[in-house]
N, C-alpha and C positions, 0 to 999 in steps of 0.2 A: 627594601621596599617597610621590612617591617621594622626598620628602624625608623623611619619614617613616620609609621601608624606612629610608634609608642609616642616620639616625640610631642604629633597633634594631641595625643590625648592626654599628656602632661599639659602643655600651654592651654589645655580648655579646659583643667582640673577644676579651676575658679569658678568657671560657669555653670560646670557640670554639679559640682556642692551647692553652690548659691542657690540654685535652684531650689535646695532643699533645707533652706535655713529656714527656721523660722521666724515668720515675722513679729507676733504680736507680745514678742520677749519687753517687758518692763525694764526703764534701766532707770537705774540710781539719778534721779536730780538732787541738784543745789537747792537749797532755800533762797529766800530774798535775802542780797548780799548789803552791808555797808562798806565794802571797801573804796567804792567810787562817791559816795557820798558823804562819809565821815571826816573829818578834820582833826588832822591829827597835831599834836602838841608836845613838842619837846623839853618844855619846860613843866610840864607834869612829874609827879614826884615818881619813881620808879617803882615799879610791881613786878612780881615774880606770877610765870605761871607755867604749871607742871602738870605733866600726865603720861598715858601711855599710849601705846600702838597694839592691839591684838586683832589677833582673826577671832571668826567665830567660837572656835573649841576654847577660845582663852589664850593661847599660845602666842607668845610675844612675836613681833615683825621689827627687826633689826633693818636699818638704811632705809626706814620711811620717811618722805620728805611729809614736813610741817613747815608751813607756809602763812602767816601772822601779815593781814594788810589791814592799812587803813590811806585812803586816798592815792599818795605816790611813795607812802611808807611800805616797803616791803623786806620782810626777813625770814632767813629760811634757817632751818637746821633739820637735820636727820635723828632718827632714834638709834641708841643705842641697841648692841645685841639682846638687853632684858627687855628692850620696847620704851623707853622711858627717854623724854623729852624735856627740854625747859627754855623758857627764856627769861629775861630780863629787861623790861620796854617802860615807857609812859604810860600811866594810867590812862585810861582811856577806852572806848567803843575798836574792835576789831572784826575782821571775819579770821577765821582759823581755815587752811582747807591741809586737807589730809591725804598723801598719795601715796600707792607702793604698787610696784610690777607686780602684774597676776591678781590685782584686787581692785574692785571698784571705786573710785573716790567720793569723799565725804566732805563738807563743811559747814560750820554752823557759824554764828555769831555770838561775842561775849561782850561785855562791858567791865574790863580790868580796873577794879579798885584796891585799894592801900587792905592789909597787908598782900592780896595775892588769892590766885585761884585757882584750881588745877580742874582738869577736863582731859579725861580717857575717853578713845575712841575705838569700835568693832567695827572693823568693814569686813563685808562680803567678799567671796572670793568671787572676782572677776574674769577677763579672757586670760586664757593660758598664757605667761610669759614664751614670748618666744622672739623672732627676729620680727617679727610683723609690729607687735603690740607694743614691744622694750617701748619704755618712756628714758627721755635721759638722766641718766645718775645724778646726785643732788651732791656737792662738795666733793672733796678731793676723792672718799671712799669709794670702791665698789664691790656688792658682794657678790655679785652674779654674773656671769657670761654666758651669750649663747653660742659662743664662738668655739669652745672647747667640747661639748657635748652635744650642740644643739638642741638642749632640751632647759636651755636655763635652770642647770643645777648649778648648787652654791656652789663658789669657790672654794671652800673649805672642803668640799665633799671631791672635787678634782682631785686627781691623783696626777697631778700635773703643773708644771710652771705656768701663771696665766698673768698678764699684764692688762689692766684696763686703764686708760688716759680719758677724764669723765669731760664732759665740757665745760666744768666750772674751773677744770685744770687750763684744758687750755684758752677761755676765756682770760684769766688772772695773767696770763705769758700774755696775751693777744698775738699766739703764734701765727704765723704765714704761710706757712708749708707741712704737710705731711712731718717730714723730719724735725720740723721743731717740736711738734706737738709729742713725739714717741723719743727724745733723744735721752730724758731722764730715767730710762725705763733701762733694769737690768741685763746684761748679755747683749743689749741692740747697741749697736755704731750707724752712724749715718754718714751723711756728705762722703760713701764709699768713695769717690771721686773728685772729693773736693767742692768746689763752690763752682756749683750748676745748674739754670734754672729750671733746664728741662725736664729733670725727671727726678724723683725722691730715690735715692738709691739706699738700699737697707740692706744690713748685714745680721744676723741674729743665729750667734754660738758658732761665729766661725764661716758662716756660709752667705754665699747671696743670694737673699731675699724678693730682688728687686721685681724678678718678672713673676715668675710661678709664686713666688708667699706672697703675692697679695690680691686681696680679697674684697669682694664689696658688696655687703649684706648677707654675709657669707656664701658669696657663689664668687665664680673665678673673673676676675678683671682682665687680665694681660697674659697673655702666649707668645711664649715662643721669643720673643722681644720687649725690651722694654718699649713703653711708648705712649701710655696716656698717662696723666697728673691731676690726680684729683685735689680741686681745693680746700682747703682745710674748714671752709665757714661755710659750706656745704654737711657737715659733719657734725654729730653731735654725740660721737663714742667712736675711741678706735680700740681694739681690743688685741692683743700681743700674745700668742699661743707659740713656747717654745718647746721644740722638738719635732719630730716625724710626725704628721696629720693627714697624711693618707687616708688613714680608716676612713675618714668622713671628706675629706676634699678632694681625691683623687692625687694625680701625680705632682709632685713637688720635692724640691731640697728639701736634706733634711735639717734643717735649722729651725722650721716652724713658719708661721704666716703672723700677716697685719689683714687683719678684718678694720675693714671702715665702713663703720654704722650710718647711713645716710638719715640727716634731719627729716621726720614724720610731721604730716601736718597732727594740729594739737585740740584737745577738748575744748581751752581755754585761748581767749585771744591774749595774741602773745605778738606784740610787734616794735622791732626797734631799727634804728640807722642810727649806722655808724659812720662817721669820715676820719680815717687816717692821714697823713704826712710825717713827712720825715728822712731817711739820709735817704742819698740817691738821687733827689728828686721824690719821691713817692708821693704819690697823690691816690688815694685809694677811696672809694663810696661804695659801702654796701649796707644790703638791707633782708631784712627776713619778718615775712609778713605771714601771721598763722591764725586761726580759729576756726570754729562755729559755720558752717551756710544755713543752718535752720535753727530755731529752739531746744529740738531734740538732741541736737548733736550728732544725725544721723551722717550729717557731710560734714567735712571738716576739709579744709586747702591748707595749702602751705606756698608762700612765692621766697625762694631767696634769689637774690642779685648780685653779682660783685663790676665794679670797674674799675681798674686800675692803669695808670700810668705812669712810669719809674723809669730808671736807668739802675745799674748795679754796679758793684764797686769796681769791676772793670771797664776798660773806657771801651764804646762803641756797643756795650752788649744791653741790649734793653730786656724790660721786666714787664709788658704790657699782658693784659687779660681783661675781656669781658665773659660773662657768665651768666646765664640764668637757668633757674632749678622749679618748674611749678610740679605741684604733687594736689592729690585729691584722695580722699579717703572716704569709703560708705560703711558705716558699722550701723546694717541695722538692729542688730542686738547683743548682747554681751558676749554669745558665742558665735560671733561672724565678723570678720574685719578684711576689709579687702582698698589694698591700698596701690595706687599707679604715680609712678615716678618720672620725670624726665629731667634731663639737662641738656645744655648747650654749651663749648667753652671756646672760645677762641684766645688764641696765644701766640703774641710775637715777642721772641726774646733770640738768644744767641747760645754759642757751645763753649763748654769748658776750657780751660786754656791747659795746655800741656807744656810743663815747663821744665828745664832741667834742676836735676839738685846743685848742682853748682851754682851758687847764686840764690838759692832758695835756702837750705837749712847746711848744705855743706860750703865750705868759703869757695870764695871768687875774688883774686887779686883786684876784680873791676870792682867788685863791694855787691850789692843786694838788688835784685831784681826787682824793680816795683810791681806791688800786690795791683795797682791799676793796667800793669801793661797787658796790651793786648797783642797776641802772634799775629792775627791776621789782618785782612784788609777793609780798611771802611767801604761800604756800597757793596762788597762780596760778601762779606759773611749775611748769613741770618738763617733764622729757623723759625719757620709760621707751622702752626697745627690748629687744627679744628676736629673738635673731639664730641659724642654727641651720645645718647641712650636714651632710650626706654625702656621700663619695667612695671613687674607688676610684684607685688606681694598680698598675698592670699592664706586666711587662715579661718577655719570651722571649726567648731565643738559642737561634739556628741557624744552625750554620755561621757564615759573613762576613754575617749579617742580624741585626738587631736590632730588635726587634717590638715597642710602647711603645702604652700606653692610658690616658689618665688622664678621669676624668669625676667631675664633681659638681652637686649638687641644693641649691641652698641657698635659704635664706629670712631677709629680714631686715623686720623690722615696728617701725615708731615709731610715739608718739602725743605730742605737745607743747605748750604753750602759754605765752608769753611775752610779759611787754611790757619789749620795746626803745625804748632813745634815739633823736632824729631831730632834734639839732641844739640849741640852746643861744636863748633870748627877747634880745630887746634888754640886757636887763642882766645877760646873760651870768652867771646862775646858775640861771636857771629850766628845766630840760631839757625837752623836747616829746616827749611818749611816745603810742605805740602799741602797740596790741594786735594779736599774731598767733596763729595756730593753724594746726598741720601734723601731718597723717598720712600715710603711707607706707606701700603692702605692697608689695614685691619679691619674686618667685620669680623663679631663674634656674637653665636647665639646662645645663651647659657641657663640652664634648667634645673630645677632642683624638687622632687616631690617627695614626702615623708610622711609619715603619721607616728606618733606619739601615746602610747595607752598605759596608763596606769592599774597597777592590780597591785595583789597582796595573798602572798601563798603565807600561813602558817606566820612566823614571827618576819618574813624577807618581804619589803615592799620593793615592788619592782616596777622600772618605766622605761617600758620599751620603746626603741624607734627601730624602724624599718623606713629605707628610703630607696631613691632613682634619681643619680643627676646624668643629665649629659649635656656635650658641651661641644659646636661645631668652628671653626673658628678656620678665616683665610687670611693668609696672610701676604701680600705682595712686596717685596724690597729691591730696592735696584742702587747701587753703588756703584760710585769710578772716582776717578785718583786721577792725580798730577802732578808732576815735582813743579814747587814754585820757588821764588826767586826767595834767598836767604835774607834775615833782617838783623838789626845789630837791636840788641835787648836793651841794652843801655843810652842808644840814642836814636831809637827808630826812626825811619823816615817811612813813609806809607807811598802808595800809589804803583806798586809793579803791578803789570799785568798777568791775571793769572793766564795759563794755558789751559786749552780744552780739558775738559777732563776726560779723561779712557774709562770707559765703562767697563765693569772686570766682576761684577754680580747681577746678575738680573732675577731673582727664586720666588715664586709662587708656593706655597706652604700649604696647602688644606689641611686640619689636624680635627678628629674629631675622639672622641672621648665617653664610653658609658661606665657607668659603675652603677652596683648594688651592695647594698651596706645592711647592716643589723648591730643592734649596740643592745643592751642592758644594763643598765644602772639600779643596781642591787643595794637595798640599807637593810641590813641584817639585823633587828633590834635595833637600838637607837645608837648604838658604836662604830660597827662594822660596816663600812662602804666597799662592795666590789662593782668594777667597770669592765665589760667583756665589751669589745668590737672586734668587727671581723669585716672586711671587703672583698668583693672581686671585680677587678677593672680589664674593659677592652678598649684599645686604642686604636687608632688607625692613621698613621703619617704618613704623608708624602712631599715629597722633595721633586717639584717640576723645576730642573733649571732651563728657561727661557733660549740662555746661549748657545749651553751645547746642543740643547732640544733632547734632553733625556728627563725620564721619569724615574725616581727610585720609590715604592710604598713597603714599608714597614709595618707590621701589624706584630705589637706588645700585649700580651695579655698579662697580667700580675695580681696576687692575692696579698693583703697587706691586714695589717691587725695590731690591737691594745689590748693591755690587760692593767689595769692598775687595782691597787686596794691601800683603803685610808682609816684608820682608827681617830671616831672624834671620842676624847675625854669632855670632861665637865666641865673642866676650866678654860676652854676653849683651843687645846691644843690638839692636833692632827696629824702624825707622823703618816707616810706615805711612800707609795715604791712604785714605779710601773715600767712598763715594756712596752714599745712602739717601733713603728716600722714605716718606710717610706720607699717609694719610688720616682724616678725621672726616665723615659723612654727619651734615648737620645737618638737623631734624625742620621742618616745618610750611612754608609759601608765603608769595611774596611778596603786595603788593596785591592782585593780578591772577591771581592765582589759581596760578602757577607754582611748582612744588618748587624749592625750593634745592639746588643744587649742594655735593657735598663739599667740607669746606676741605681744603687738602692744605700739605705740608709737603715740601721737600729741603734735605736736611744736604751740606753738603762737609767731610769732616773729614782732619786730617793731625795727627801724632804720631810721636811716641818712645816706646816702651817699653824697661824696663831689669831684668833678672832677672840680677843677680849669680851668676856661679859659685861665691864662697867666702862665700856671707851669705843667709842667709835672709828676705830682702826684695823687695821689688817695686815700679816706679815708672812712672808711667805722667804724659806732658806732651804737651799737644794744643791745637791751634789747629780753629775750627768758626767754621762759617755756617751758619744755619739760615734759610729764608723762609716764610713760612707766607701761602699766596695764599689768593681766594675768602671772604676775612674778610666778613661781614654787617655792613651801614654803614647810613646813612638815604640815604634817596634826596631829594636839594633840591628837586625837583618836586613832590613828594608827600609830606606829611609823615606820612600814612600808609602808605607803603611804604619795604622797605629793597631796598638791592643786595647783591650780591657782588662789589663793586668792590675790599674793602679790602686789605692788606698788611701785613703786620708782618715786621720783620726783628731777628734776633737774629745776636753776633757777640762772639767772646770766645775766652778762650782759661785754660787750667786745668794746673798741677799737681798729683799729689797721690802717696802714696807709703805702705807699712806695712814693718816691718822688727823681727829683733829681734836689735839691735845688739851686746846683751851677753850674758852668763847670766842670764836673768831678767829681764832690760831689753826692751819691746817700745813701739813706738810708731806712731803714727799721724796725717799730714800732709797738707794739702790748700791749696792757694790756688786763684781763679778771678776772674777778672776777665769784668761782661756789659757788652757797651754793647746796647742793645734801643731799637727806633725803629721808630713808627708809619709806613711808606713810602707807603701809598696811602692814602687816604680822601675820602670826599665832607664830611667835617666838618673845617672849615679850620683850628679853634680845637687841634685835635688833631694834625695832618699834625706831623711833624718829632719827635714829643715823647715820652717813656719810658711804657710801660705803667704802670699802679699794680702792687704784688706784687711787684717779682724789684729784689731789692740791685743794685748795681753793683757790687760786691766780698764774696764772703766769704772769711774763713782759720778754720783750724779746726787745733788740736795735741794730741794727746791722747798720755800716754806713762801705762806701767805698770810698775812694776817691785819686784819681790818677790827677798827676801833668799832663797837657796838654801844657805845653809854659816852655819856657825857658830850660835853661842847666841841669834841672833835669824831663826833659821831659820822659813816660813814668814809673817815679817811681808810685808806690801805695801803699798806708798803708791802713789796717781793722782794727776796732776793734769789739768787741760786748760781751753784757752783758746779761745777764740770771737769773732771778728769778723765783725759783719755791717754791711755800709754802706749808704749811703742808698737811700730808693728814692724813685719818685714819690708824692706823697700823693692824686694826683688825674689825671684824665684828663689836663687841659692844663698839668699841672705849674707851677700857680700854689702851689700848696705841699710842701715836700718834708720827709721822715722823715728825722731825724736817725740816724745809725750810731750804733752802740753796742758796747759788747765786755764779755764775762761770762767769768767765770773759774768753774771745777768744781773739785772735790779730795776724793777719796778714800780710805780706810785700810782694812787689813783683816788679819786675823790667821789663821790657819791652825792649829789645835791639836788633833792626832790626826784625830777623824772630824769638826770641827765649825769652821767658818768665821764669825768675825765681822765684820762689814763694817759702814762709818758713809760714805756718800758726801753732796756737797752740790754742788747746783748752781744759779747764780748765789751764787757764794761771799758779795759784797759787798753783796748785795740790791740792785743796782741797780735802778732804777726807769727804765722804759723805755718807747717805746711799740712795737711789732712792727710794724704795719700803721697804714694810715689808704687809705681810698677815697673818701675827700670830707672835706670840712673838719668835718662832723658824723657821718662815720662812723672813728672809729679803735679800736684796743682795746691795753691793755697786755699785756706780755710777762708770761711768768712771775717771780714772784718768788722768794727763795732758800725751797729745799725742801731740806729733809734728811732724810734717811732711814737708819733704824740698821737692820740685817738679821743674824739668825741662820742658818746654814746646815747643816744635818746633811745626810751623806749616808753611806749602807753599801751592802753587795754583798749580803748573806744576811738572809734575815727569820730 
C-alpha cells in the first residue's frame, strides 16, 4: 500500500509542481527574420562571417549551434572550445540563429558584404539541461550527455567512458536500426545473434545488454526478456555508457547501457518527408513534423511517422513496419517544460536462421550454404508484434533547484511460430529441424523523480542529485516445441507439415523495483572533479508457473555505488579514474528451494579524455577490468542443481574520437580490445575459456564530407570501414568464428530544399558469419544493402 501511494505521488509530481510554476516570466523572442523572404545567390563573391558565443559572464560556450539561413539555403556550424565559429558563404542577407543546450536561443539578421563581418553573441541562461530540455546535438561531436550522471555534466568531467551518437551521424549514414546507429562505437558489438529483424542485440565490453541494458529517455525500456524494438527514426540521439551503471538505473548487467533519446517538439518549425527504396524490395515512407502551436511558443507539437514494406536477405522473411508517434510540449516559462510522448508500432517480420558451422565458415564437401536459405516452412513461420507507450517528461526550475519527473507506460505483445535448424546429419547436407512457438505479453510502468541543486562551499562547486525511481512490469510468456521434418540445405523442398506444438513453458513474471539514489558532482577549483554516487534498491521477483501451478517469490535488496575523479588541465586533457558496481537479481531457486542471489559486477576504469581548445573534437582512451560474480553454474554433485560459484572477467582498452577536422569534414573513429575469460566455474572444460558472442577486437572509422563552396556546393560523400575480430564459437572454444572487415559508403546532394542520398552497407557484399554459440547454431551477417532516399524539408505549410 505504501509503495502504491508513493508511486501515485511520483506520477502526480508534474501536476503538483506545475501548479506552482510562474506564468508571468518573459521568454526571449526572435526578431523579424529574412530567412524565408531573402534570395540566395550562389554567384555572389564569397565572404567570411566570424564571431564568438559566450554566456553572460563572458565564458565561452563550446558546441553551440550557429545556423545561417536564407530561403532554402541553410548551413550549420558548431563553436569550438573557445566559443569561436566561422562561415564562408556568398554575400547577401541572412538570418543567424544561435542555440546551445541550457541557454535561451537568440537570432538576428545580417547583410554580409565583402570582405566580411564579425558577430559575437552572449546567451542568457535558460532551462537547465536535462533529458527533458535536451536539444539534438549538431554535427558529429557531442560534449554533454545526461545518461551518465542525469545532470548534463560535460563529458570531459565524467570519469567513465561515454559515447554519444548524434542525429547528424545517424542522418549522414541513413541508419535503419539502432544496431546500425551504434556499430561504430568503441567496445560495442551488434548483431550478437546475426541477421535478425526482430530485435536489436547489443553487447558492451563482453556482456549482453539487449534486455536490461536498453533504456529510453533515461528510464527502463525492457525487463526480463528481449521484447520490443525502437525505430531509429524516432530518435534524436543515442547515449552509450560503458561499465556498471546500477547506481543511477538499478538492476543491470555490468557491460553498460544504451539510452535512446526520443525526438521532442521543437521551438522552430521543422518539417521533412523522406522516401526510401532499395535492396530486398525495400519501400519506406517517413515523415517528421514539428513546431510551435502559438506565437509565443508555449505550446509545441511533433508527429513522427513511418511505413515500410520490405523483404530481407532471407527468403520468405519480411521486414514490414507501421509507426506513429505524436508528442506535445507545454512550456509556460523558461523554468517549466512538460512534454507528453506517445507511440504505436506494428511489425510483421520473421526469425533468425540457425545454420550449422559446416557450410557457413567451416568447409563442407557439398559447398557453401546460401545466405538466403530459409530453414522454416513458408506459410507457417511468422512473427507479429504490436507495441505502444505513453509517457511524460517534466521539468521545473526554482532558484538553485531543478525538479524532474519522467514516467512511461509501455506494452509489447508478440506472437510467432518458427521452424529452426538444429545441426546436420551425417551426410552433411540434411538439416535437423524443430518447430517452435512463442507468445509474449509485457506491460511496464516506470517512473523516475529526481531533484538537482547547485551550491558552492568555499572553492568547491557542488551539483547534488537526489532521486527515487520505481518500475513494475508483468510478463506472460508461453513457449511450445515439436520435432519437424528435416530438409536438404542445398536443395530445399518445402511443404512438410509441422506437428502440433507441445507447450513446455507458460510463465507469468511480475517484477517490481524501487530505488533511492544520491550523487554529488564536485568541482574543486578549476581543475579537480570528484563524483560520488550511492544507491539502495529493493526488488521483488515472482515466477508463476502456470503449468505446474507453482509460485516462487524472491526479494533482493542491494546497494550499489560509483566514485570517480578527473583532473582538468589547461590544454584540454583530463586523466580520470573510477570504480563502479552493478547487480542483477536472478529469478528462481536451486534444487533445494533456496533463492538465487543477484549477480554482481565491479569495474575499475582509468583513462584520458581530450577536448582540444582550438578544434571541435573529442577523444577518449580508457582501460578497464570488470568482474561478474555469483554466476550460475552446474553442481557437480547433483545434476539437477545449480550453484552460484561462477565468475567472468573482462579486461580491455578502447580509444574513440569524433571531430570536425576541416570545413565540411567530420569523422568518428574507435578501436577496442577485449580479453574475456571464465575465471571460476564448476564446469572444468569451460574454465579459462572465452565466453561466446564477444569479439576480441573492434575497429570502426567513418567520415563524412560536404562541399560548402564552389560549383559542387551541397555534394556530400561518406565512407566507413568496420573490423570485427574473432569470437569463440562455443563455450569450450573448440571452434572460432573468423574475423571480418566491411566497407560502407554513401553519397548525397542537397538541391534547394531537397536532398538525394544513396547509401551502401557491406559494399563488397562479403559473406561472413556473425555469430556461433555452438557448431549447430550459427548465423550469417548482413549482406550488401543499398538504399536510395529523397528527403524534402520545409518550414512553412
